[in-house]
Biopython code that builds the backbone (N, CA, C, O; Angstrom):
import numpy as np
from Bio.PDB.StructureBuilder import StructureBuilder

atoms = [
    (1, "MET", "N", (-0.136, 1.451, -2.671)),
    (1, "MET", "CA", (0.321, 1.740, -1.346)),
    (1, "MET", "C", (1.801, 1.434, -1.296)),
    (1, "MET", "O", (2.216, 0.356, -1.721)),
    (2, "ILE", "N", (2.587, 2.324, -0.805)),
    (2, "ILE", "CA", (4.013, 2.101, -0.639)),
    (2, "ILE", "C", (4.262, 1.990, 0.852)),
    (2, "ILE", "O", (3.856, 2.845, 1.638)),
    (3, "SER", "N", (4.946, 0.901, 1.223)),
    (3, "SER", "CA", (5.105, 0.654, 2.645)),
    (3, "SER", "C", (6.355, -0.153, 2.938)),
    (3, "SER", "O", (7.014, -0.662, 2.031)),
    (4, "GLY", "N", (6.665, -0.259, 4.209)),
    (4, "GLY", "CA", (7.671, -1.179, 4.706)),
    (4, "GLY", "C", (6.927, -2.175, 5.566)),
    (4, "GLY", "O", (6.453, -1.818, 6.645)),
    (5, "HIS", "N", (6.813, -3.400, 5.125)),
    (5, "HIS", "CA", (5.892, -4.347, 5.758)),
    (5, "HIS", "C", (6.375, -4.963, 7.064)),
    (5, "HIS", "O", (5.595, -5.053, 8.012)),
    (6, "ARG", "N", (7.582, -5.373, 7.144)),
    (6, "ARG", "CA", (7.980, -6.321, 8.177)),
    (6, "ARG", "C", (7.792, -5.817, 9.594)),
    (6, "ARG", "O", (7.162, -6.508, 10.394)),
    (7, "GLY", "N", (8.296, -4.671, 9.937)),
    (7, "GLY", "CA", (8.171, -4.247, 11.316)),
    (7, "GLY", "C", (7.909, -2.767, 11.453)),
    (7, "GLY", "O", (7.816, -2.260, 12.570)),
    (8, "VAL", "N", (7.791, -2.083, 10.378)),
    (8, "VAL", "CA", (7.580, -0.641, 10.428)),
    (8, "VAL", "C", (6.157, -0.398, 10.908)),
    (8, "VAL", "O", (5.198, -0.702, 10.199)),
    (9, "GLN", "N", (6.025, 0.137, 12.083)),
    (9, "GLN", "CA", (4.732, 0.223, 12.742)),
    (9, "GLN", "C", (3.675, 1.045, 12.015)),
    (9, "GLN", "O", (2.527, 0.602, 11.969)),
    (10, "PRO", "N", (3.980, 2.219, 11.441)),
    (10, "PRO", "CA", (2.896, 2.951, 10.778)),
    (10, "PRO", "C", (2.219, 2.130, 9.685)),
    (10, "PRO", "O", (0.999, 2.182, 9.531)),
    (11, "CYS", "N", (3.002, 1.380, 8.933)),
    (11, "CYS", "CA", (2.423, 0.558, 7.858)),
    (11, "CYS", "C", (1.595, -0.581, 8.438)),
    (11, "CYS", "O", (0.473, -0.829, 7.996)),
    (12, "ARG", "N", (2.140, -1.259, 9.408)),
    (12, "ARG", "CA", (1.431, -2.404, 9.985)),
    (12, "ARG", "C", (0.167, -1.952, 10.689)),
    (12, "ARG", "O", (-0.820, -2.688, 10.691)),
    (13, "ARG", "N", (0.158, -0.777, 11.284)),
    (13, "ARG", "CA", (-1.059, -0.262, 11.931)),
    (13, "ARG", "C", (-2.133, 0.061, 10.908)),
    (13, "ARG", "O", (-3.319, -0.110, 11.191)),
    (14, "GLU", "N", (-1.745, 0.524, 9.723)),
    (14, "GLU", "CA", (-2.721, 0.907, 8.699)),
    (14, "GLU", "C", (-3.206, -0.300, 7.901)),
    (14, "GLU", "O", (-4.271, -0.232, 7.287)),
    (15, "ASN", "N", (-2.459, -1.396, 7.891)),
    (15, "ASN", "CA", (-2.832, -2.558, 7.073)),
    (15, "ASN", "C", (-4.253, -3.061, 7.314)),
    (15, "ASN", "O", (-4.946, -3.340, 6.335)),
    (16, "PRO", "N", (-4.735, -3.197, 8.551)),
    (16, "PRO", "CA", (-6.116, -3.675, 8.728)),
    (16, "PRO", "C", (-7.147, -2.774, 8.044)),
    (16, "PRO", "O", (-8.132, -3.273, 7.499)),
    (17, "ASN", "N", (-6.938, -1.471, 8.066)),
    (17, "ASN", "CA", (-7.834, -0.542, 7.405)),
    (17, "ASN", "C", (-7.822, -0.768, 5.892)),
    (17, "ASN", "O", (-8.875, -0.771, 5.254)),
    (18, "VAL", "N", (-6.650, -0.955, 5.331)),
    (18, "VAL", "CA", (-6.527, -1.168, 3.889)),
    (18, "VAL", "C", (-7.152, -2.502, 3.495)),
    (18, "VAL", "O", (-7.798, -2.605, 2.452)),
    (19, "VAL", "N", (-6.962, -3.521, 4.326)),
    (19, "VAL", "CA", (-7.579, -4.828, 4.061)),
    (19, "VAL", "C", (-9.099, -4.690, 4.043)),
    (19, "VAL", "O", (-9.757, -5.249, 3.166)),
    (20, "ARG", "N", (-9.663, -3.955, 4.998)),
    (20, "ARG", "CA", (-11.120, -3.740, 5.025)),
    (20, "ARG", "C", (-11.588, -3.021, 3.765)),
    (20, "ARG", "O", (-12.606, -3.384, 3.175)),
    (21, "ALA", "N", (-10.837, -1.999, 3.357)),
    (21, "ALA", "CA", (-11.201, -1.269, 2.141)),
    (21, "ALA", "C", (-11.132, -2.178, 0.919)),
    (21, "ALA", "O", (-12.003, -2.122, 0.051)),
    (22, "TYR", "N", (-10.115, -3.003, 0.852)),
    (22, "TYR", "CA", (-9.973, -3.921, -0.279)),
    (22, "TYR", "C", (-11.152, -4.890, -0.339)),
    (22, "TYR", "O", (-11.731, -5.117, -1.402)),
    (23, "LYS", "N", (-11.497, -5.456, 0.816)),
    (23, "LYS", "CA", (-12.610, -6.413, 0.850)),
    (23, "LYS", "C", (-13.926, -5.745, 0.481)),
    (23, "LYS", "O", (-14.770, -6.355, -0.175)),
    (24, "GLU", "N", (-14.104, -4.508, 0.896)),
    (24, "GLU", "CA", (-15.370, -3.815, 0.638)),
    (24, "GLU", "C", (-15.494, -3.320, -0.807)),
    (24, "GLU", "O", (-16.587, -3.333, -1.373)),
    (25, "TYR", "N", (-14.396, -2.889, -1.397)),
    (25, "TYR", "CA", (-14.480, -2.216, -2.693)),
    (25, "TYR", "C", (-13.840, -2.964, -3.857)),
    (25, "TYR", "O", (-13.936, -2.509, -4.997)),
    (26, "HIS", "N", (-13.197, -4.085, -3.607)),
    (26, "HIS", "CA", (-12.539, -4.811, -4.692)),
    (26, "HIS", "C", (-13.525, -5.224, -5.785)),
    (26, "HIS", "O", (-13.223, -5.085, -6.970)),
    (27, "ASP", "N", (-14.681, -5.722, -5.404)),
    (27, "ASP", "CA", (-15.670, -6.143, -6.399)),
    (27, "ASP", "C", (-16.253, -4.976, -7.194)),
    (27, "ASP", "O", (-16.916, -5.179, -8.211)),
    (28, "LYS", "N", (-16.001, -3.754, -6.724)),
    (28, "LYS", "CA", (-16.485, -2.559, -7.424)),
    (28, "LYS", "C", (-15.387, -1.933, -8.295)),
    (28, "LYS", "O", (-15.590, -0.874, -8.889)),
    (29, "GLY", "N", (-14.223, -2.594, -8.366)),
    (29, "GLY", "CA", (-13.151, -2.113, -9.225)),
    (29, "GLY", "C", (-11.905, -1.622, -8.520)),
    (29, "GLY", "O", (-10.952, -1.216, -9.184)),
    (30, "PHE", "N", (-11.879, -1.644, -7.196)),
    (30, "PHE", "CA", (-10.715, -1.184, -6.443)),
    (30, "PHE", "C", (-9.676, -2.287, -6.396)),
    (30, "PHE", "O", (-9.980, -3.420, -6.023)),
    (31, "ASN", "N", (-8.453, -1.959, -6.773)),
    (31, "ASN", "CA", (-7.363, -2.922, -6.696)),
    (31, "ASN", "C", (-6.169, -2.250, -6.036)),
    (31, "ASN", "O", (-6.083, -1.023, -5.986)),
    (32, "ILE", "N", (-5.259, -3.057, -5.536)),
    (32, "ILE", "CA", (-4.098, -2.539, -4.817)),
    (32, "ILE", "C", (-2.844, -3.195, -5.362)),
    (32, "ILE", "O", (-2.823, -4.387, -5.670)),
    (33, "ILE", "N", (-1.804, -2.390, -5.473)),
    (33, "ILE", "CA", (-0.456, -2.896, -5.686)),
    (33, "ILE", "C", (0.376, -2.282, -4.567)),
    (33, "ILE", "O", (0.510, -1.062, -4.477)),
    (34, "SER", "N", (0.929, -3.131, -3.722)),
    (34, "SER", "CA", (1.771, -2.649, -2.631)),
    (34, "SER", "C", (3.228, -2.702, -3.066)),
    (34, "SER", "O", (3.683, -3.682, -3.655)),
    (35, "VAL", "N", (3.942, -1.638, -2.768)),
    (35, "VAL", "CA", (5.366, -1.573, -3.044)),
    (35, "VAL", "C", (6.073, -1.475, -1.704)),
    (35, "VAL", "O", (5.925, -0.487, -0.984)),
    (36, "SER", "N", (6.833, -2.493, -1.376)),
    (36, "SER", "CA", (7.528, -2.518, -0.095)),
    (36, "SER", "C", (8.866, -1.812, -0.205)),
    (36, "SER", "O", (9.575, -1.953, -1.202)),
    (37, "LEU", "N", (9.203, -1.060, 0.818)),
    (37, "LEU", "CA", (10.507, -0.416, 0.894)),
    (37, "LEU", "C", (11.378, -1.083, 1.948)),
    (37, "LEU", "O", (12.216, -0.440, 2.579)),
    (38, "ASP", "N", (11.171, -2.365, 2.126)),
    (38, "ASP", "CA", (12.007, -3.112, 3.061)),
    (38, "ASP", "C", (13.431, -3.226, 2.539)),
    (38, "ASP", "O", (13.704, -3.015, 1.357)),
    (39, "ARG", "N", (14.323, -3.564, 3.451)),
    (39, "ARG", "CA", (15.743, -3.713, 3.112)),
    (39, "ARG", "C", (16.021, -5.103, 2.537)),
    (39, "ARG", "O", (15.185, -6.004, 2.608)),
    (40, "GLN", "N", (17.196, -5.245, 1.978)),
    (40, "GLN", "CA", (17.575, -6.470, 1.289)),
    (40, "GLN", "C", (17.505, -7.714, 2.167)),
    (40, "GLN", "O", (17.167, -8.790, 1.674)),
    (41, "ASN", "N", (17.810, -7.594, 3.431)),
    (41, "ASN", "CA", (17.816, -8.762, 4.323)),
    (41, "ASN", "C", (16.447, -9.067, 4.930)),
    (41, "ASN", "O", (16.351, -9.887, 5.843)),
    (42, "ALA", "N", (15.387, -8.421, 4.440)),
    (42, "ALA", "CA", (14.071, -8.539, 5.072)),
    (42, "ALA", "C", (13.049, -9.301, 4.228)),
    (42, "ALA", "O", (11.853, -9.206, 4.502)),
    (43, "GLU", "N", (13.473, -10.042, 3.226)),
    (43, "GLU", "CA", (12.518, -10.692, 2.339)),
    (43, "GLU", "C", (11.585, -11.645, 3.080)),
    (43, "GLU", "O", (10.375, -11.611, 2.858)),
    (44, "ALA", "N", (12.116, -12.484, 3.945)),
    (44, "ALA", "CA", (11.276, -13.455, 4.658)),
    (44, "ALA", "C", (10.271, -12.741, 5.564)),
    (44, "ALA", "O", (9.104, -13.128, 5.616)),
    (45, "ALA", "N", (10.709, -11.716, 6.266)),
    (45, "ALA", "CA", (9.811, -10.973, 7.152)),
    (45, "ALA", "C", (8.748, -10.227, 6.349)),
    (45, "ALA", "O", (7.597, -10.147, 6.780)),
    (46, "TRP", "N", (9.113, -9.683, 5.198)),
    (46, "TRP", "CA", (8.164, -8.986, 4.324)),
    (46, "TRP", "C", (7.072, -9.952, 3.870)),
    (46, "TRP", "O", (5.886, -9.627, 3.934)),
    (47, "LYS", "N", (7.468, -11.125, 3.418)),
    (47, "LYS", "CA", (6.489, -12.117, 2.964)),
    (47, "LYS", "C", (5.620, -12.616, 4.112)),
    (47, "LYS", "O", (4.428, -12.859, 3.923)),
    (48, "ALA", "N", (6.197, -12.770, 5.293)),
    (48, "ALA", "CA", (5.428, -13.210, 6.459)),
    (48, "ALA", "C", (4.389, -12.159, 6.846)),
    (48, "ALA", "O", (3.274, -12.510, 7.233)),
    (49, "ALA", "N", (4.737, -10.883, 6.748)),
    (49, "ALA", "CA", (3.792, -9.810, 7.080)),
    (49, "ALA", "C", (2.624, -9.787, 6.101)),
    (49, "ALA", "O", (1.487, -9.531, 6.498)),
    (50, "ILE", "N", (2.895, -10.053, 4.826)),
    (50, "ILE", "CA", (1.821, -10.103, 3.829)),
    (50, "ILE", "C", (0.810, -11.170, 4.221)),
    (50, "ILE", "O", (-0.399, -10.944, 4.177)),
    (51, "GLU", "N", (1.319, -12.331, 4.602)),
    (51, "GLU", "CA", (0.427, -13.431, 4.982)),
    (51, "GLU", "C", (-0.292, -13.139, 6.297)),
    (51, "GLU", "O", (-1.504, -13.327, 6.401)),
    (52, "LYS", "N", (0.450, -12.683, 7.289)),
    (52, "LYS", "CA", (-0.143, -12.443, 8.605)),
    (52, "LYS", "C", (-1.219, -11.352, 8.563)),
    (52, "LYS", "O", (-2.253, -11.467, 9.221)),
    (53, "ASP", "N", (-0.969, -10.305, 7.792)),
    (53, "ASP", "CA", (-1.921, -9.194, 7.716)),
    (53, "ASP", "C", (-3.021, -9.441, 6.684)),
    (53, "ASP", "O", (-3.889, -8.591, 6.486)),
    (54, "GLU", "N", (-2.988, -10.603, 6.025)),
    (54, "GLU", "CA", (-4.010, -11.034, 5.058)),
    (54, "GLU", "C", (-4.197, -10.024, 3.932)),
    (54, "GLU", "O", (-5.317, -9.635, 3.600)),
    (55, "MET", "N", (-3.074, -9.610, 3.356)),
    (55, "MET", "CA", (-3.096, -8.644, 2.259)),
    (55, "MET", "C", (-3.130, -9.409, 0.937)),
    (55, "MET", "O", (-2.090, -9.729, 0.362)),
    (56, "ASP", "N", (-4.322, -9.688, 0.476)),
    (56, "ASP", "CA", (-4.560, -10.563, -0.667)),
    (56, "ASP", "C", (-4.612, -9.778, -1.979)),
    (56, "ASP", "O", (-5.623, -9.794, -2.681)),
    (57, "TRP", "N", (-3.530, -9.100, -2.298)),
    (57, "TRP", "CA", (-3.429, -8.347, -3.540)),
    (57, "TRP", "C", (-2.001, -8.426, -4.043)),
    (57, "TRP", "O", (-1.199, -9.193, -3.511)),
    (58, "TYR", "N", (-1.677, -7.649, -5.051)),
    (58, "TYR", "CA", (-0.340, -7.697, -5.662)),
    (58, "TYR", "C", (0.681, -6.968, -4.799)),
    (58, "TYR", "O", (0.394, -5.929, -4.206)),
    (59, "HIS", "N", (1.895, -7.547, -4.745)),
    (59, "HIS", "CA", (2.987, -6.976, -3.958)),
    (59, "HIS", "C", (4.262, -6.951, -4.788)),
    (59, "HIS", "O", (4.552, -7.872, -5.551)),
    (60, "ILE", "N", (5.013, -5.872, -4.617)),
    (60, "ILE", "CA", (6.295, -5.708, -5.288)),
    (60, "ILE", "C", (7.319, -5.305, -4.243)),
    (60, "ILE", "O", (7.031, -4.508, -3.351)),
    (61, "SER", "N", (8.508, -5.859, -4.361)),
    (61, "SER", "CA", (9.622, -5.349, -3.577)),
    (61, "SER", "C", (10.920, -5.683, -4.280)),
    (61, "SER", "O", (11.157, -6.821, -4.685)),
    (62, "ARG", "N", (11.735, -4.690, -4.412)),
    (62, "ARG", "CA", (13.089, -4.897, -4.913)),
    (62, "ARG", "C", (14.058, -4.975, -3.733)),
    (62, "ARG", "O", (15.262, -5.162, -3.909)),
    (63, "LEU", "N", (13.499, -4.826, -2.513)),
    (63, "LEU", "CA", (14.265, -4.840, -1.272)),
    (63, "LEU", "C", (15.405, -3.827, -1.335)),
    (63, "LEU", "O", (16.540, -4.111, -0.953)),
    (64, "MET", "N", (15.064, -2.630, -1.833)),
    (64, "MET", "CA", (16.042, -1.563, -2.014)),
    (64, "MET", "C", (15.813, -0.389, -1.062)),
    (64, "MET", "O", (16.428, 0.667, -1.207)),
    (65, "HIS", "N", (14.928, -0.582, -0.095)),
    (65, "HIS", "CA", (14.630, 0.464, 0.887)),
    (65, "HIS", "C", (14.275, 1.763, 0.147)),
    (65, "HIS", "O", (13.481, 1.714, -0.792)),
    (66, "TRP", "N", (14.815, 2.888, 0.522)),
    (66, "TRP", "CA", (14.444, 4.178, -0.068)),
    (66, "TRP", "C", (14.965, 4.358, -1.486)),
    (66, "TRP", "O", (14.609, 5.329, -2.154)),
    (67, "GLN", "N", (15.798, 3.441, -1.954)),
    (67, "GLN", "CA", (16.333, 3.545, -3.310)),
    (67, "GLN", "C", (15.415, 2.918, -4.357)),
    (67, "GLN", "O", (15.749, 2.916, -5.542)),
    (68, "ASP", "N", (14.272, 2.388, -3.944)),
    (68, "ASP", "CA", (13.356, 1.771, -4.883)),
    (68, "ASP", "C", (12.942, 2.788, -5.953)),
    (68, "ASP", "O", (12.575, 3.915, -5.621)),
    (69, "PRO", "N", (12.999, 2.397, -7.243)),
    (69, "PRO", "CA", (12.651, 3.343, -8.312)),
    (69, "PRO", "C", (11.211, 3.845, -8.263)),
    (69, "PRO", "O", (10.951, 4.987, -8.644)),
    (70, "ILE", "N", (10.282, 3.031, -7.811)),
    (70, "ILE", "CA", (8.889, 3.486, -7.720)),
    (70, "ILE", "C", (8.760, 4.553, -6.634)),
    (70, "ILE", "O", (8.074, 5.556, -6.827)),
    (71, "ALA", "N", (9.412, 4.339, -5.507)),
    (71, "ALA", "CA", (9.387, 5.336, -4.435)),
    (71, "ALA", "C", (9.997, 6.648, -4.911)),
    (71, "ALA", "O", (9.494, 7.725, -4.591)),
    (72, "LYS", "N", (11.067, 6.556, -5.666)),
    (72, "LYS", "CA", (11.690, 7.775, -6.200)),
    (72, "LYS", "C", (10.775, 8.455, -7.219)),
    (72, "LYS", "O", (10.633, 9.677, -7.203)),
    (73, "LEU", "N", (10.162, 7.681, -8.094)),
    (73, "LEU", "CA", (9.277, 8.231, -9.121)),
    (73, "LEU", "C", (8.119, 9.013, -8.504)),
    (73, "LEU", "O", (7.732, 10.063, -9.018)),
    (74, "TYR", "N", (7.562, 8.497, -7.392)),
    (74, "TYR", "CA", (6.423, 9.131, -6.729)),
    (74, "TYR", "C", (6.840, 10.063, -5.589)),
    (74, "TYR", "O", (5.992, 10.542, -4.835)),
    (75, "ASN", "N", (8.144, 10.320, -5.463)),
    (75, "ASN", "CA", (8.674, 11.230, -4.434)),
    (75, "ASN", "C", (8.221, 10.845, -3.032)),
    (75, "ASN", "O", (7.833, 11.704, -2.240)),
    (76, "VAL", "N", (8.271, 9.558, -2.730)),
    (76, "VAL", "CA", (7.867, 9.077, -1.410)),
    (76, "VAL", "C", (8.961, 9.406, -0.399)),
    (76, "VAL", "O", (10.121, 9.037, -0.582)),
    (77, "SER", "N", (8.578, 10.103, 0.669)),
    (77, "SER", "CA", (9.542, 10.461, 1.709)),
    (77, "SER", "C", (9.138, 9.922, 3.073)),
    (77, "SER", "O", (9.893, 10.044, 4.038)),
    (78, "SER", "N", (7.944, 9.324, 3.161)),
    (78, "SER", "CA", (7.509, 8.696, 4.405)),
    (78, "SER", "C", (6.541, 7.570, 4.045)),
    (78, "SER", "O", (5.945, 7.556, 2.968)),
    (79, "ILE", "N", (6.406, 6.646, 4.962)),
    (79, "ILE", "CA", (5.515, 5.500, 4.725)),
    (79, "ILE", "C", (4.583, 5.335, 5.912)),
    (79, "ILE", "O", (4.947, 5.683, 7.035)),
    (80, "PRO", "N", (3.377, 4.805, 5.678)),
    (80, "PRO", "CA", (2.847, 4.383, 4.392)),
    (80, "PRO", "C", (2.463, 5.583, 3.536)),
    (80, "PRO", "O", (2.017, 6.614, 4.040)),
    (81, "ALA", "N", (2.645, 5.424, 2.239)),
    (81, "ALA", "CA", (2.226, 6.425, 1.270)),
    (81, "ALA", "C", (1.178, 5.756, 0.386)),
    (81, "ALA", "O", (1.401, 4.654, -0.116)),
    (82, "THR", "N", (0.057, 6.403, 0.196)),
    (82, "THR", "CA", (-0.986, 5.818, -0.639)),
    (82, "THR", "C", (-1.302, 6.763, -1.794)),
    (82, "THR", "O", (-1.312, 7.985, -1.645)),
    (83, "PHE", "N", (-1.558, 6.159, -2.938)),
    (83, "PHE", "CA", (-1.924, 6.895, -4.136)),
    (83, "PHE", "C", (-3.123, 6.200, -4.750)),
    (83, "PHE", "O", (-3.063, 5.004, -5.034)),
    (84, "LEU", "N", (-4.203, 6.920, -4.959)),
    (84, "LEU", "CA", (-5.343, 6.390, -5.697)),
    (84, "LEU", "C", (-5.195, 6.856, -7.138)),
    (84, "LEU", "O", (-5.098, 8.051, -7.415)),
    (85, "LEU", "N", (-5.181, 5.887, -8.050)),
    (85, "LEU", "CA", (-5.038, 6.190, -9.469)),
    (85, "LEU", "C", (-6.330, 5.843, -10.184)),
    (85, "LEU", "O", (-7.003, 4.876, -9.825)),
    (86, "ASP", "N", (-6.678, 6.628, -11.193)),
    (86, "ASP", "CA", (-7.840, 6.275, -11.998)),
    (86, "ASP", "C", (-7.436, 5.259, -13.066)),
    (86, "ASP", "O", (-6.292, 4.807, -13.100)),
    (87, "GLU", "N", (-8.370, 4.908, -13.926)),
    (87, "GLU", "CA", (-8.108, 3.874, -14.925)),
    (87, "GLU", "C", (-7.050, 4.288, -15.942)),
    (87, "GLU", "O", (-6.543, 3.449, -16.687)),
    (88, "ASN", "N", (-6.713, 5.587, -15.978)),
    (88, "ASN", "CA", (-5.685, 6.087, -16.893)),
    (88, "ASN", "C", (-4.337, 6.285, -16.209)),
    (88, "ASN", "O", (-3.392, 6.778, -16.824)),
    (89, "GLY", "N", (-4.248, 5.900, -14.933)),
    (89, "GLY", "CA", (-2.997, 6.045, -14.194)),
    (89, "GLY", "C", (-2.767, 7.429, -13.629)),
    (89, "GLY", "O", (-1.659, 7.740, -13.192)),
    (90, "ILE", "N", (-3.790, 8.269, -13.627)),
    (90, "ILE", "CA", (-3.691, 9.625, -13.084)),
    (90, "ILE", "C", (-3.956, 9.576, -11.575)),
    (90, "ILE", "O", (-4.928, 8.965, -11.130)),
    (91, "ILE", "N", (-3.097, 10.217, -10.802)),
    (91, "ILE", "CA", (-3.293, 10.285, -9.350)),
    (91, "ILE", "C", (-4.498, 11.178, -9.068)),
    (91, "ILE", "O", (-4.539, 12.340, -9.473)),
    (92, "ILE", "N", (-5.483, 10.604, -8.360)),
    (92, "ILE", "CA", (-6.679, 11.378, -8.028)),
    (92, "ILE", "C", (-6.780, 11.678, -6.530)),
    (92, "ILE", "O", (-7.577, 12.519, -6.114)),
    (93, "ALA", "N", (-5.973, 10.989, -5.725)),
    (93, "ALA", "CA", (-5.909, 11.267, -4.287)),
    (93, "ALA", "C", (-4.654, 10.600, -3.754)),
    (93, "ALA", "O", (-4.158, 9.633, -4.332)),
    (94, "LYS", "N", (-4.151, 11.120, -2.660)),
    (94, "LYS", "CA", (-2.989, 10.473, -2.058)),
    (94, "LYS", "C", (-2.981, 10.651, -0.553)),
    (94, "LYS", "O", (-3.603, 11.554, 0.007)),
    (95, "ASP", "N", (-2.242, 9.741, 0.077)),
    (95, "ASP", "CA", (-2.037, 9.729, 1.528)),
    (95, "ASP", "C", (-3.330, 9.714, 2.331)),
    (95, "ASP", "O", (-3.443, 10.376, 3.363)),
    (96, "LEU", "N", (-4.305, 8.947, 1.842)),
    (96, "LEU", "CA", (-5.551, 8.759, 2.580)),
    (96, "LEU", "C", (-5.365, 7.599, 3.551)),
    (96, "LEU", "O", (-4.879, 6.534, 3.172)),
    (97, "ARG", "N", (-5.748, 7.809, 4.782)),
    (97, "ARG", "CA", (-5.658, 6.762, 5.799)),
    (97, "ARG", "C", (-6.967, 6.699, 6.556)),
    (97, "ARG", "O", (-7.774, 7.628, 6.529)),
    (98, "GLY", "N", (-7.155, 5.575, 7.232)),
    (98, "GLY", "CA", (-8.331, 5.423, 8.076)),
    (98, "GLY", "C", (-9.619, 5.642, 7.317)),
    (98, "GLY", "O", (-9.767, 5.195, 6.180)),
    (99, "GLN", "N", (-10.552, 6.336, 7.954)),
    (99, "GLN", "CA", (-11.864, 6.572, 7.368)),
    (99, "GLN", "C", (-11.793, 7.408, 6.097)),
    (99, "GLN", "O", (-12.657, 7.279, 5.230)),
    (100, "ALA", "N", (-10.788, 8.256, 5.971)),
    (100, "ALA", "CA", (-10.660, 9.091, 4.769)),
    (100, "ALA", "C", (-10.519, 8.228, 3.513)),
    (100, "ALA", "O", (-11.039, 8.585, 2.457)),
    (101, "LEU", "N", (-9.823, 7.100, 3.621)),
    (101, "LEU", "CA", (-9.704, 6.184, 2.482)),
    (101, "LEU", "C", (-11.067, 5.616, 2.115)),
    (101, "LEU", "O", (-11.433, 5.585, 0.941)),
    (102, "HIS", "N", (-11.811, 5.171, 3.107)),
    (102, "HIS", "CA", (-13.145, 4.605, 2.866)),
    (102, "HIS", "C", (-14.092, 5.652, 2.279)),
    (102, "HIS", "O", (-14.865, 5.357, 1.368)),
    (103, "ASP", "N", (-14.028, 6.865, 2.802)),
    (103, "ASP", "CA", (-14.905, 7.931, 2.304)),
    (103, "ASP", "C", (-14.628, 8.228, 0.837)),
    (103, "ASP", "O", (-15.562, 8.397, 0.053)),
    (104, "LYS", "N", (-13.367, 8.293, 0.464)),
    (104, "LYS", "CA", (-13.009, 8.594, -0.922)),
    (104, "LYS", "C", (-13.423, 7.451, -1.837)),
    (104, "LYS", "O", (-13.936, 7.689, -2.930)),
    (105, "LEU", "N", (-13.208, 6.219, -1.403)),
    (105, "LEU", "CA", (-13.623, 5.074, -2.221)),
    (105, "LEU", "C", (-15.135, 5.043, -2.391)),
    (105, "LEU", "O", (-15.627, 4.753, -3.482)),
    (106, "ALA", "N", (-15.878, 5.336, -1.333)),
    (106, "ALA", "CA", (-17.341, 5.368, -1.432)),
    (106, "ALA", "C", (-17.780, 6.451, -2.424)),
    (106, "ALA", "O", (-18.724, 6.250, -3.188)),
    (107, "GLU", "N", (-17.108, 7.575, -2.411)),
    (107, "GLU", "CA", (-17.425, 8.659, -3.340)),
    (107, "GLU", "C", (-17.143, 8.249, -4.789)),
    (107, "GLU", "O", (-17.932, 8.543, -5.687)),
    (108, "LEU", "N", (-16.024, 7.573, -5.008)),
    (108, "LEU", "CA", (-15.598, 7.215, -6.368)),
    (108, "LEU", "C", (-16.307, 5.994, -6.921)),
    (108, "LEU", "O", (-16.585, 5.915, -8.118)),
    (109, "LEU", "N", (-16.603, 5.028, -6.034)),
    (109, "LEU", "CA", (-17.157, 3.761, -6.502)),
    (109, "LEU", "C", (-18.617, 3.630, -6.066)),
    (109, "LEU", "O", (-19.263, 2.626, -6.366)),
]
sb = StructureBuilder()
sb.init_structure("model")
sb.init_model(0)
sb.init_chain("A")
sb.init_seg("    ")
for serial, (resi, resn, name, xyz) in enumerate(atoms, 1):
    if name == "N":
        sb.init_residue(resn, " ", resi, " ")
    sb.init_atom(name, np.array(xyz, "f"), 0.0, 1.0, " ", f" {name:<3s}", serial, name[0])
structure = sb.get_structure()
């Protein structure tokens, strides 16, 4: 999941859904790596959002906003952006939100 954690509303609104999916499917093999596109001066707020939203998975941020190399590699132009990868790193679905994320995970796992 690529997001801006601290105050960007679309990401913060979707976080509870992603947390539910993680709790439901983590034991079946679902894992998450979040890549934050927050700005350089937002490190404390980014970390506080991770704790407040109870996102108990891996997080990365270079605090480079849209210049983050991962965002560029995946051609991210809006957030939150989600990519489901298989065990070989192949993208099998993207930009699933809400119930669509749960439906796809139920189908795969």
